[in-house]
N, C-alpha and C positions, 0 to 999 in steps of 0.2 A: 484626534482621528485614529491614531495608532492604537489607543486603548480600546476604542470602540471596535476596531477590526479584530483585535485579539479576543475581545468578549464574544463576538459572533463566532469566531473560530472555535473557542472552547465550548460554546453551546452546541455547535455542530458535532464536535467530538463526543460530547456527552450523549447526544441523540444516537450517534453511531454505536457507542458502547452499549446503550440500552437495547438497541436492536442487535443483540450480540450475534445472532445467526448470520445476518448480512455481513457483519464486521469480520467474523471468522472466515466466511466463504471468500470475501474479498482478499483477506490476507493470504489464504490458500492460493487463490488465483495469482496474486502478486508473486508469491514465492515460486509457484510453478513456472510462470513466465520468466522469472529471473533465472531459474535453473536451465530452462530451454535456451535462453539467451547465452548463458555461460557455456553451455554445451556446444552451441553453434560457433561461439568464439574460439573454443578450444580446438574444434575440428578444423577451423580455418588456419590454425597455426602451422608453421612449416615443419615443426618437430614433434 
């Protein structure tokens, strides 16, 4: 079961890499959201 799941996972990763435009934009969105989250966390700090 585990082998089959990883096979499917890697196949999906391959597809994502092939459609690189979507892959890059999703990475950009993720890093943007992460930065936004970090900034909001830092602004809520007491010091």
